[in-house]
BAMIGU-238588 format. One record per residue: residue number from 1; residue in three letters; z, x, y of N, C-alpha, C in turn. Coordinates in steps of 0.02 Angstrom, whole numbers, always signed. Atoms other than C-alpha are relative to their C-alpha. Layout:
residues N
<NUM, ALA, <Z, X, Y>, <Z, X, Y>, <Z, X, Y>> ...
//
This chain:
residues 264
<1, MET, <+72, +35, +45>, <+5864, +5880, +4207>, <+37, -73, -72>> <2, THR, <-10, +70, +18>, <+5906, +5699, +4128>, <-66, +5, -64>> <3, VAL, <+70, +78, +44>, <+5788, +5608, +3978>, <+46, -66, +0>> <4, HIS, <+8, +105, +38>, <+5807, +5402, +3979>, <-58, +0, -40>> <5, ALA, <+85, +27, +51>, <+5747, +5352, +3826>, <+13, -90, +40>> <6, LEU, <+16, +98, -44>, <+5702, +5170, +3916>, <-43, -55, -50>> <7, THR, <+74, +27, +18>, <+5602, +5036, +3845>, <-23, -60, +38>> <8, VAL, <+77, +10, -42>, <+5456, +4990, +3931>, <-29, -73, -25>> <9, PRO, <+22, +70, +5>, <+5380, +4811, +3933>, <-65, -27, -23>> <10, GLY, <+84, -15, -27>, <+5222, +4829, +3880>, <-21, +24, -52>> <11, ILE, <+30, -46, +34>, <+5212, +4990, +3777>, <+54, +37, -32>> <12, GLY, <-63, +3, +37>, <+5416, +5016, +3715>, <+19, +67, +0>> <13, PRO, <-17, -61, -5>, <+5506, +5167, +3690>, <-24, +48, +46>> <14, VAL, <+45, -87, -77>, <+5483, +5326, +3850>, <+55, +2, -5>> <15, GLU, <-71, -69, -25>, <+5602, +5480, +3852>, <-20, +23, +76>> <16, LEU, <+11, -5, -42>, <+5587, +5512, +4023>, <+31, +78, +20>> <17, THR, <-15, -50, +5>, <+5617, +5687, +4088>, <+28, -37, +101>> <18, VAL, <+8, +24, -60>, <+5709, +5649, +4255>, <+65, +65, +39>> <19, THR, <-28, -31, -16>, <+5774, +5794, +4374>, <+34, -20, +81>> <20, GLU, <-49, +33, -86>, <+5911, +5726, +4542>, <+24, +63, +10>> <21, ARG, <-36, -74, -64>, <+5966, +5842, +4677>, <+11, -20, +93>> <22, GLY, <-50, +34, -49>, <+6088, +5776, +4829>, <+24, -72, -25>> <23, GLN, <-13, +58, -18>, <+6141, +5612, +4895>, <+17, -10, +26>> <24, GLY, <+13, +66, -26>, <+6133, +5471, +4979>, <-63, -55, +16>> <25, HIS, <+40, +89, +36>, <+5959, +5358, +4991>, <-38, +27, -20>> <26, PRO, <+32, -19, +59>, <+5860, +5386, +4834>, <-53, -25, +29>> <27, VAL, <+57, -13, -15>, <+5696, +5435, +4851>, <-22, +18, -89>> <28, LEU, <+31, +6, +70>, <+5575, +5408, +4700>, <-75, +81, +18>> <29, LEU, <+42, -75, -52>, <+5470, +5613, +4711>, <-74, -25, -57>> <30, LEU, <+47, -12, +40>, <+5313, +5592, +4603>, <-74, +20, +23>> <31, HIS, <+54, -53, -8>, <+5215, +5723, +4567>, <-94, +6, -23>> <32, GLY, <+69, -4, -17>, <+5023, +5736, +4564>, <-25, +40, -111>> <33, GLY, <+6, +2, +106>, <+4906, +5791, +4373>, <+22, +76, +41>> <34, GLY, <-34, -82, +4>, <+4958, +5995, +4447>, <+71, +23, -26>> <35, GLY, <-82, +15, +99>, <+5133, +5917, +4339>, <+56, +27, +58>> <36, PRO, <-74, +25, -24>, <+5320, +5936, +4408>, <+2, +80, +46>> <37, LEU, <-24, -23, -68>, <+5333, +6087, +4510>, <-62, +9, +58>> <38, THR, <+9, -6, -68>, <+5225, +6052, +4642>, <+4, -49, +40>> <39, VAL, <-39, +54, -49>, <+5340, +5924, +4708>, <+51, +22, +26>> <40, THR, <-79, +4, +72>, <+5504, +6008, +4622>, <+34, +57, +112>> <41, PRO, <-26, -34, -80>, <+5504, +6154, +4808>, <+17, -65, +61>> <42, TRP, <-37, +49, -51>, <+5518, +5996, +4930>, <+22, -39, -17>> <43, ALA, <-57, +15, -9>, <+5623, +5898, +4824>, <+55, +18, +7>> <44, ASP, <-53, -60, -16>, <+5760, +6036, +4864>, <-8, +15, +77>> <45, ARG, <-16, -4, -70>, <+5709, +6042, +5026>, <+30, -39, +54>> <46, LEU, <-41, +104, -4>, <+5734, +5852, +5056>, <+46, -25, -6>> <47, ALA, <-43, +3, +38>, <+5877, +5852, +4955>, <+70, +30, +84>> <48, GLY, <-40, -63, -50>, <+5936, +6001, +5069>, <+22, -56, +74>> <49, ALA, <+31, +21, -39>, <+5864, +5923, +5228>, <+47, -41, +40>> <50, ARG, <-14, +60, -19>, <+5920, +5747, +5233>, <+58, -27, -57>> <51, PRO, <-39, +38, +34>, <+6056, +5638, +5151>, <-41, -31, -30>> <52, ALA, <+49, +43, +93>, <+5926, +5597, +4985>, <+6, +40, -39>> <53, ARG, <+7, -31, +88>, <+5962, +5594, +4813>, <-62, -2, -35>> <54, VAL, <+50, -26, -15>, <+5804, +5657, +4787>, <-17, -34, -95>> <55, LEU, <+0, -19, +87>, <+5718, +5624, +4568>, <-60, -29, -13>> <56, THR, <+48, +3, +10>, <+5594, +5661, +4523>, <-18, +12, -88>> <57, PRO, <+49, -24, +86>, <+5511, +5643, +4342>, <-46, +7, -18>> <58, VAL, <+36, -23, +30>, <+5405, +5700, +4226>, <-43, -37, -13>> <59, HIS, <+21, +46, +25>, <+5276, +5593, +4196>, <-20, +32, -83>> <60, PRO, <-32, -43, +69>, <+5285, +5608, +4024>, <-95, +36, -28>> <61, GLY, <+72, +7, +0>, <+5157, +5696, +3930>, <+5, +95, +53>> <62, PHE, <-8, -75, -65>, <+5159, +5842, +4083>, <+49, +44, -38>> <63, GLY, <-58, -88, +27>, <+5286, +6018, +4058>, <+3, -15, -69>> <64, GLY, <-7, +26, +43>, <+5249, +5970, +3895>, <+50, -19, -51>> <65, THR, <-48, +101, +18>, <+5351, +5803, +3853>, <-14, -9, -19>> <66, PRO, <+22, +21, +78>, <+5302, +5710, +3747>, <-42, -97, +19>> <67, ARG, <+16, +73, -36>, <+5203, +5536, +3786>, <-16, -31, -52>> <68, PRO, <+24, +23, +67>, <+5196, +5392, +3647>, <-47, -14, +39>> <69, ALA, <+72, +10, +9>, <+5033, +5333, +3598>, <-43, -52, +63>> <70, PRO, <+14, +73, -66>, <+5055, +5152, +3714>, <-14, +37, +100>> <71, LEU, <-6, -12, -90>, <+5080, +5255, +3879>, <-46, +17, +0>> <72, ASP, <+40, -73, -23>, <+4898, +5295, +3941>, <-29, -17, +60>> <73, SER, <+53, -2, -52>, <+4855, +5232, +4095>, <+52, -20, +76>> <74, ILE, <-22, -17, -70>, <+4911, +5239, +4288>, <+36, -59, -17>> <75, ALA, <-57, +76, +18>, <+4997, +5056, +4262>, <+74, +10, -25>> <76, GLY, <-38, -3, +42>, <+5068, +5102, +4129>, <+82, +69, +12>> <77, LEU, <-47, -29, -40>, <+5163, +5243, +4239>, <+36, -35, +12>> <78, ALA, <-35, +30, -44>, <+5201, +5129, +4370>, <+66, -52, -74>> <79, ALA, <-55, +28, +34>, <+5287, +5017, +4230>, <+76, +47, -31>> <80, THR, <-64, -24, -32>, <+5402, +5145, +4182>, <+28, +24, +34>> <81, TYR, <-40, +6, -26>, <+5446, +5169, +4319>, <+56, -50, +80>> <82, ALA, <-38, +64, +0>, <+5519, +5010, +4361>, <+62, +1, -52>> <83, ALA, <-71, +26, +49>, <+5624, +5028, +4197>, <+67, +37, +27>> <84, LEU, <-71, -51, -21>, <+5703, +5191, +4260>, <+52, -49, +67>> <85, LEU, <-33, +17, -55>, <+5749, +5098, +4439>, <+38, -43, -24>> <86, ASP, <-42, +55, +20>, <+5822, +4958, +4321>, <+61, +13, -43>> <87, ALA, <-57, -40, +52>, <+5906, +5080, +4210>, <+42, +13, +67>> <88, LEU, <-51, -22, -37>, <+6008, +5158, +4345>, <-1, -24, +65>> <89, ASP, <-37, +31, -44>, <+6029, +5014, +4463>, <-27, +8, +45>> <90, LEU, <-14, -40, -41>, <+5938, +5105, +4579>, <-7, -62, +60>> <91, HIS, <+48, +72, -31>, <+5917, +4975, +4747>, <-27, +72, +78>> <92, ASP, <+32, -51, -67>, <+5813, +5045, +4942>, <-24, +48, +2>> <93, VAL, <+8, -70, +45>, <+5707, +5160, +4835>, <-30, +27, +49>> <94, THR, <+96, -52, -33>, <+5558, +5266, +4964>, <+2, +33, -46>> <95, VAL, <+43, -62, +67>, <+5433, +5309, +4820>, <-31, +29, +44>> <96, VAL, <+66, -39, -2>, <+5314, +5452, +4863>, <-7, +41, -23>> <97, GLY, <+57, -23, +67>, <+5170, +5485, +4763>, <-30, +48, +39>> <98, ASN, <+33, -97, +6>, <+5072, +5655, +4791>, <-72, -13, -25>> <99, SER, <+57, +4, +8>, <+4876, +5619, +4721>, <+20, -61, -29>> <100, ILE, <+13, +67, +27>, <+4883, +5536, +4555>, <+75, -51, +8>> <101, GLY, <-35, +52, -12>, <+5061, +5487, +4605>, <+41, -15, +59>> <102, GLY, <+27, +40, -51>, <+5012, +5423, +4746>, <-54, -79, -33>> <103, TRP, <+25, +21, +43>, <+4914, +5321, +4632>, <+53, -62, -23>> <104, ILE, <-38, +19, +42>, <+5050, +5266, +4528>, <+45, -48, +59>> <105, THR, <-55, +52, -56>, <+5140, +5201, +4689>, <-30, -62, +10>> <106, ALA, <+62, +69, -29>, <+5008, +5108, +4731>, <+10, -69, -46>> <107, GLU, <+21, +53, +54>, <+5019, +5016, +4578>, <+80, -6, -20>> <108, LEU, <-42, +50, -11>, <+5194, +5001, +4587>, <+20, -41, +67>> <109, ALA, <+4, +21, -86>, <+5188, +4945, +4773>, <-7, -82, -68>> <110, LEU, <-5, +76, +3>, <+5120, +4764, +4672>, <+25, +4, -88>> <111, LEU, <-41, +18, +26>, <+5247, +4758, +4548>, <+54, -24, +39>> <112, HIS, <-34, +29, -55>, <+5347, +4696, +4679>, <+81, -3, +16>> <113, SER, <-42, +4, +37>, <+5509, +4769, +4636>, <+54, -30, +80>> <114, PRO, <-81, -21, -47>, <+5675, +4719, +4746>, <+7, +73, +3>> <115, ARG, <-20, -66, -16>, <+5710, +4895, +4749>, <-5, +37, +48>> <116, ILE, <+53, -59, -47>, <+5598, +4986, +4829>, <-19, -20, +61>> <117, SER, <-1, +28, -69>, <+5603, +4971, +5026>, <-83, +8, +15>> <118, GLY, <+85, -25, -44>, <+5431, +5080, +5065>, <-13, +25, -27>> <119, TYR, <+33, -22, +70>, <+5312, +5147, +4957>, <-59, +76, +70>> <120, VAL, <+16, -39, -27>, <+5260, +5313, +5041>, <-103, +36, -42>> <121, LEU, <+55, +13, +53>, <+5041, +5370, +4968>, <-20, +80, +39>> <122, VAL, <+21, -74, -73>, <+5029, +5578, +5037>, <-64, +15, -60>> <123, ASP, <+36, -12, +6>, <+4863, +5590, +4987>, <-49, -27, -98>> <124, ALA, <+22, +18, +41>, <+4815, +5489, +4841>, <-58, -12, -34>> <125, VAL, <+53, +16, +1>, <+4674, +5464, +4725>, <+18, -95, -46>> <126, GLY, <-17, +51, +23>, <+4654, +5307, +4616>, <-90, -64, +16>> <127, ILE, <+66, +21, -50>, <+4513, +5206, +4745>, <-64, +32, +26>> <128, GLU, <+18, -18, -32>, <+4347, +5199, +4753>, <-53, -6, +57>> <129, VAL, <+10, +34, -74>, <+4274, +5210, +4934>, <-71, +49, -4>> <130, PRO, <+72, -10, +8>, <+4081, +5206, +4939>, <-42, +58, +74>> <131, GLY, <-36, -90, -49>, <+4024, +5381, +5039>, <+33, +53, -11>> <132, HIS, <-70, -95, -29>, <+4183, +5489, +4998>, <+39, -15, -79>> <133, PRO, <-40, -7, +55>, <+4182, +5510, +4802>, <+82, +24, -21>> <134, VAL, <-60, -26, +30>, <+4366, +5582, +4727>, <-44, +77, -34>> <135, ALA, <+23, -60, +21>, <+4325, +5782, +4704>, <-7, -8, -105>> <136, ASP, <+4, +27, +71>, <+4250, +5792, +4520>, <+60, +59, -55>> <137, PHE, <-91, -32, +30>, <+4453, +5873, +4465>, <-39, +46, -59>> <138, PHE, <+6, -30, +94>, <+4383, +5915, +4246>, <-39, +49, +16>> <139, SER, <+86, -50, +13>, <+4193, +6028, +4334>, <+51, +49, +66>> <140, LEU, <-5, -41, -73>, <+4292, +6149, +4474>, <+46, +31, -34>> <141, THR, <-46, -51, +24>, <+4356, +6299, +4426>, <+88, +13, +22>> <142, PRO, <-62, -12, -11>, <+4503, +6358, +4487>, <-11, +48, +79>> <143, ALA, <+9, -26, -69>, <+4457, +6465, +4641>, <-41, -82, +8>> <144, GLU, <+32, +69, -46>, <+4332, +6261, +4694>, <+63, -3, +11>> <145, LEU, <-48, +60, -31>, <+4487, +6169, +4666>, <+60, +22, +56>> <146, ALA, <-32, -40, -61>, <+4611, +6285, +4773>, <-63, -21, +43>> <147, ALA, <+47, +14, -85>, <+4468, +6271, +4916>, <-17, -56, +12>> <148, ARG, <-18, +70, +20>, <+4472, +6091, +4877>, <+56, -1, +53>> <149, SER, <-102, +38, +27>, <+4670, +6052, +4886>, <+10, +50, +61>> <150, TYR, <-44, -12, -53>, <+4707, +6166, +5029>, <-24, +19, +67>> <151, HIS, <-1, +10, -34>, <+4713, +6190, +5188>, <-23, +129, +17>> <152, ASP, <-10, -75, +9>, <+4747, +6402, +5144>, <-13, +30, -66>> <153, PRO, <+0, +3, +132>, <+4667, +6409, +4958>, <+26, +83, -3>> <154, GLN, <-26, -82, +19>, <+4702, +6641, +5004>, <+59, -21, -8>> <155, THR, <-56, -8, +29>, <+4867, +6604, +5011>, <+40, -57, -28>> <156, TYR, <-30, +23, +31>, <+4928, +6482, +4915>, <-37, -51, -67>> <157, GLY, <+15, +11, +80>, <+4783, +6451, +4773>, <+19, +29, -62>> <158, VAL, <-14, -25, +44>, <+4817, +6503, +4617>, <-22, +11, -69>> <159, ASP, <+48, -42, +75>, <+4707, +6628, +4458>, <+43, -62, -44>> <160, PRO, <-17, +19, +56>, <+4797, +6548, +4316>, <-14, +85, -45>> <161, ALA, <+8, -64, +38>, <+4721, +6725, +4221>, <+52, +27, +1>> <162, ALA, <-63, -37, -49>, <+4856, +6787, +4323>, <+91, -29, -22>> <163, LEU, <-57, +42, +33>, <+5006, +6656, +4241>, <+23, -2, -80>> <164, PRO, <-22, -22, +76>, <+5104, +6691, +4068>, <-30, -48, -31>> <165, PRO, <+57, +33, +51>, <+5019, +6622, +3923>, <+37, -93, +8>> <166, GLN, <-4, +50, +11>, <+5157, +6490, +3919>, <+12, -48, +71>> <167, VAL, <+46, +45, -91>, <+5101, +6412, +4097>, <-44, -4, -12>> <168, ARG, <+71, -7, +27>, <+4914, +6439, +4045>, <+45, -63, -57>> <169, GLU, <+35, +63, +68>, <+4927, +6302, +3897>, <+77, -56, +39>> <170, ALA, <-31, +72, -13>, <+5076, +6188, +3999>, <-76, -46, +45>> <171, LEU, <+42, -10, -23>, <+4950, +6213, +4119>, <-58, -48, -12>> <172, ALA, <+40, +59, +12>, <+4804, +6130, +4000>, <+34, -33, -55>> <173, GLY, <-19, +78, +10>, <+4925, +5990, +3927>, <+12, -11, +55>> <174, ASN, <-6, +11, -66>, <+4940, +5962, +4079>, <-52, -59, +49>> <175, ARG, <+66, +36, -7>, <+4748, +5924, +4078>, <-10, -70, -33>> <176, VAL, <+17, +53, +81>, <+4744, +5816, +3938>, <+53, -76, +35>> <177, ALA, <-14, +57, -17>, <+4885, +5715, +3992>, <-25, -51, +52>> <178, LEU, <+61, +42, -63>, <+4775, +5668, +4168>, <-45, +4, -29>> <179, GLU, <+53, +15, -1>, <+4648, +5616, +4076>, <-11, -41, -33>> <180, ALA, <-59, +56, +44>, <+4751, +5499, +3955>, <+47, -51, +55>> <181, TYR, <-14, +37, -68>, <+4808, +5430, +4133>, <-83, -59, +54>> <182, ALA, <-12, +4, -42>, <+4704, +5441, +4244>, <-94, -28, -2>> <183, GLY, <+85, +31, +10>, <+4492, +5429, +4149>, <+1, +126, +45>> <184, ARG, <+66, -72, -7>, <+4393, +5603, +4205>, <-38, -53, +62>> <185, ALA, <+17, +20, -60>, <+4361, +5497, +4368>, <+31, +0, +42>> <186, MET, <-53, +2, -37>, <+4516, +5465, +4437>, <+12, -63, +39>> <187, THR, <-10, +61, -32>, <+4476, +5305, +4495>, <+12, -107, -35>> <188, ASP, <+3, +70, +17>, <+4489, +5107, +4478>, <-37, -53, +20>> <189, PRO, <+69, +40, -39>, <+4348, +5002, +4540>, <+45, -65, +19>> <190, ALA, <-58, +20, +29>, <+4475, +4857, +4530>, <+62, -15, +32>> <191, LEU, <-69, -14, -23>, <+4612, +4934, +4644>, <-4, -19, +61>> <192, ALA, <-8, +27, -81>, <+4577, +4912, +4824>, <-17, -61, -4>> <193, ALA, <-24, +38, -33>, <+4544, +4767, +4802>, <+60, -12, -12>> <194, ARG, <-99, -1, +43>, <+4739, +4739, +4703>, <+16, -19, +51>> <195, LEU, <-37, -33, -51>, <+4798, +4800, +4845>, <+2, -41, +35>> <196, ARG, <-31, +100, -43>, <+4800, +4631, +4965>, <+49, +6, -31>> <197, GLU, <-26, +34, -4>, <+4914, +4599, +4881>, <+54, +21, +19>> <198, VAL, <-41, -73, -34>, <+5058, +4759, +4920>, <+34, -83, +56>> <199, ARG, <+1, +29, -62>, <+5161, +4662, +5003>, <+88, +45, +59>> <200, ALA, <-39, -42, +1>, <+5297, +4798, +5031>, <-25, +67, +88>> <201, PRO, <+64, -60, -54>, <+5290, +4936, +5197>, <-33, +39, -48>> <202, ALA, <+48, -53, +10>, <+5158, +5072, +5176>, <+1, +42, +56>> <203, LEU, <+31, -87, -20>, <+5124, +5255, +5228>, <-31, -4, -30>> <204, VAL, <+33, -56, +57>, <+4968, +5342, +5176>, <-3, +74, +59>> <205, VAL, <+40, -107, -33>, <+4986, +5550, +5223>, <-72, -1, -22>> <206, TRP, <+46, -24, +33>, <+4854, +5642, +5227>, <-16, +62, +28>> <207, GLY, <+16, -59, -13>, <+4815, +5827, +5243>, <-50, +26, +22>> <208, GLU, <-2, -18, -69>, <+4707, +5872, +5414>, <-94, +22, -88>> <209, ALA, <+68, -37, +23>, <+4581, +5983, +5276>, <+15, -39, -79>> <210, ASP, <-15, -6, +23>, <+4619, +5896, +5102>, <-74, -51, -46>> <211, ARG, <+77, -10, +11>, <+4428, +5904, +5007>, <+5, -33, -77>> <212, ILE, <+38, +20, +60>, <+4487, +5820, +4844>, <-28, -81, +10>> <213, GLY, <+48, +71, -63>, <+4462, +5650, +4960>, <+33, +15, +36>> <214, ASP, <+13, -28, -78>, <+4423, +5654, +5138>, <+36, -36, +13>> <215, THR, <-76, +56, -58>, <+4534, +5579, +5288>, <-59, -67, -11>> <216, ALA, <+17, +80, +11>, <+4405, +5457, +5265>, <+10, -35, -47>> <217, PHE, <-4, +23, +75>, <+4446, +5423, +5085>, <+47, -27, +43>> <218, GLY, <-38, -7, +7>, <+4616, +5429, +5149>, <+19, -80, +11>> <219, ARG, <+24, +58, -54>, <+4590, +5288, +5319>, <-21, -69, -50>> <220, ALA, <+11, +70, +51>, <+4515, +5154, +5161>, <+46, +29, -24>> <221, PHE, <-35, +19, +33>, <+4643, +5176, +5059>, <+38, -34, +26>> <222, ALA, <-48, +61, -44>, <+4770, +5116, +5211>, <-39, -54, +17>> <223, GLY, <+52, +56, -54>, <+4631, +5007, +5290>, <+31, -51, -97>> <224, ALA, <-5, +64, +76>, <+4667, +4937, +5072>, <+67, -72, +5>> <225, ILE, <-62, -1, -1>, <+4836, +4899, +5112>, <+33, -50, +46>> <226, PRO, <-29, +38, -55>, <+4910, +4759, +5225>, <+55, +46, +39>> <227, GLY, <-48, +2, -39>, <+5006, +4806, +5351>, <-1, +92, +12>> <228, ALA, <-33, -51, +17>, <+4994, +5010, +5284>, <-7, +54, +75>> <229, ARG, <-9, -26, -34>, <+5021, +5123, +5413>, <-51, +80, -10>> <230, PHE, <+57, -85, +31>, <+4880, +5313, +5392>, <+10, +39, +94>> <231, THR, <-70, -65, -68>, <+4993, +5481, +5483>, <-61, +54, -36>> <232, VAL, <+41, -111, +19>, <+4851, +5680, +5454>, <+51, +7, +20>> <233, LEU, <-32, -28, -24>, <+4935, +5815, +5456>, <-43, +62, +25>> <234, PRO, <+29, -70, -36>, <+4874, +5979, +5543>, <+16, +37, -77>> <235, GLU, <-16, -69, +39>, <+4840, +6127, +5425>, <+30, -19, -86>> <236, ALA, <-22, -6, +83>, <+4865, +6038, +5260>, <-54, -25, -32>> <237, GLY, <+43, +4, +62>, <+4755, +6009, +5121>, <+14, -69, -62>> <238, HIS, <-16, +51, +31>, <+4770, +5888, +4956>, <+89, +34, -3>> <239, LEU, <-70, -27, -14>, <+4972, +5961, +4960>, <+6, +2, +45>> <240, PRO, <-3, -18, -63>, <+5026, +5947, +5108>, <+78, +13, +12>> <241, GLN, <-110, -5, +34>, <+5246, +5948, +5019>, <-38, +83, +19>> <242, ILE, <+14, -68, +2>, <+5154, +6149, +4995>, <+3, +34, +60>> <243, GLU, <+1, -30, -83>, <+5077, +6191, +5178>, <+48, -20, +46>> <244, SER, <-40, +53, -53>, <+5151, +6080, +5279>, <+91, -55, -34>> <245, PRO, <-95, +27, +46>, <+5361, +6036, +5188>, <+11, -51, +29>> <246, ASP, <-48, +34, -52>, <+5443, +6009, +5362>, <-22, -56, +25>> <247, ALA, <+8, +52, -29>, <+5349, +5901, +5412>, <-26, -93, -23>> <248, LEU, <-15, +99, +61>, <+5287, +5783, +5269>, <+111, -20, +23>> <249, ILE, <-75, +18, -19>, <+5511, +5771, +5288>, <+5, -42, +35>> <250, THR, <-17, +65, -69>, <+5499, +5698, +5462>, <-33, -62, -47>> <251, THR, <-1, +39, +1>, <+5379, +5615, +5403>, <-8, -76, -24>> <252, VAL, <-15, +23, +45>, <+5409, +5553, +5276>, <+98, -59, -3>> <253, TRP, <-83, +3, -46>, <+5619, +5530, +5336>, <+0, -62, +18>> <254, ASP, <-33, +40, -65>, <+5567, +5423, +5477>, <-23, -63, -26>> <255, PHE, <+20, +40, +13>, <+5468, +5305, +5366>, <+53, -47, -36>> <256, ALA, <-32, +12, +59>, <+5601, +5275, +5250>, <+67, -44, +75>> <257, ALA, <-54, +18, -71>, <+5741, +5262, +5393>, <-17, -90, +52>> <258, ALA, <+40, +40, -60>, <+5619, +5122, +5507>, <+19, -73, -63>> <259, HIS, <+27, +89, +62>, <+5618, +5001, +5323>, <+40, +20, -51>> <260, ALA, <-61, -5, +34>, <+5788, +5057, +5235>, <+30, -108, -3>> <261, LEU, <-18, +80, -7>, <+5843, +4872, +5183>, <+66, -1, +14>> <262, PRO, <-89, +5, -30>, <+6016, +4814, +5237>, <+61, -3, -71>> <263, ARG, <-65, -15, +67>, <+6165, +4856, +5122>, <+42, -60, +4>> <264, ALA, <-61, +66, +42>, <+6261, +4722, +5026>, <+45, -24, +26>> 
//
């Protein structure tokens, strides 16, 4: 785990905690509102299964990390990760984001970084789709959230009351950071129209049982991005990296290989 001191245009100094594992094709993996632990096992699995250098940053404010006051939007997080790729001088990066991480991925695509070869949005939020609203995350009980998030909530749902106090405290901090970045609605009414400007290859992956945003929401997300492909993973919900990790690895890796940039 490394803390990178970045200077982000329009925001200023940002301390960004990043964990790396593996070697090979660079993958920037962006977690959702559940925090970095929702992607850590999948990052380990990907780095072990493929020649991949997987970078998993913690969105500032999550996991007890500091968040500078000017960093208070999804677009600001996208600018922060663009600055990270510049600081590390990475090329041919595949960005993979889940939930709000997918929203950040969409905003990154709008920055047109030449360092990035493709974008994978996994059960992303951020757009508005008439008749298919994103679930009101902040009003859901833990049991309701699990029922909407997983194909098999009995196996994968977690009772916060059973967690150690320090973990519950970190989860509470995550919710505060999530609201600061995404608002309570977790949508940007202008995002779908802005996505017409995306020029790079994009793949939208959706868990068939996702009830945070349903598959019609996912299809609308893909339809908003020129040329984007849409793939549904069976027996998975809002977090396919947890319920269908191997299927997601195959899907992401095939996409990354198909759109790799030529070596200089």
